[in-house]
N, C-alpha and C positions, 0 to 999 in steps of 0.2 A: 563836587566842590570839596576841597580840602578843609577840614576843621582845624582851627588853631589848636596847638598842643597845650594842654592844661596840666598843671601839677597833679600828681596822683599821690596816694598815701605814701608817706615817707619822703616825698619830694617837696621839701619846703625851702624857702629862701634861707631861713635860719639854718637849715640842715645842709645848705650848699647849692641849692638849685639856682639857676640864673635869676638875677634880680630884675623885676619888670620895669624899674625906673620910676616907680610911684611910691607914695608914702604908705606906711602901715596904717590900717584903719580898722574900726569895729564894723563888722558886717553882720547880716542875718540871713538865714535861710529857713526852710520849713523845719529843719532839725534844731534850730536855736541860734544864738548869737555866738560869734567867734571873731578872732583877730586874724587878719590876713592882708593880702595885697590885691589890688585890682590891676588889670592890664592897662595899656594906654588908651583903650577904648572904654574903660570904666567897667569892664566885665570882671567877675571874680577870677583871680589868677591862682591864688593859693590860700589854704587854710593853715595858718601857722600854729593854731591852738586847738585844744579840745573845745567842745561846745559849752557855753555857759547858760544857766537856766533863765537869765534875764539880761537886759541891756545894761543895767546898773553894774552887775558883777563883771560883765565884759569890759566896761569902761574902767573899772578899778584895776582889772588885770592889764588893760592897755597902758595905763599910767605906770604901773610897775614894770611891765615888759619894756617899754620904751626907755625908761630910766636905766634899767640894767643893760639894755643893748648899747647905749651910748657911754655909760660909765665903766662897765666891766663886761664887754661883749662875750668873753669866754664863759661867763656864768649864765648866759641866756639859756643854754640847754639844761641847766639845773632847775629851772622853774617847772613846777609839777604839771602845768597845763600845756607846755610846749610840745608839739608833735614831732619830735625827731628821734624818738627812742626806738 
């Protein structure tokens, strides 16, 4: 059975990968909390940011990231925690 293609390092939606058609959200894994997209089935699709030590910091970054994405999208890549460098 073929596995769905998943984003890999440096393949982020912010960096130009195909948008999954879902909303950006705070997610978590064993490595920590991060901001990313889920696919249409609700599975993790991309990790757009570095990991945050706790959910509260991830939510603060989410608020900042979504504001920058909609107000000045060209500045999104300048945020220190965005993974497209």
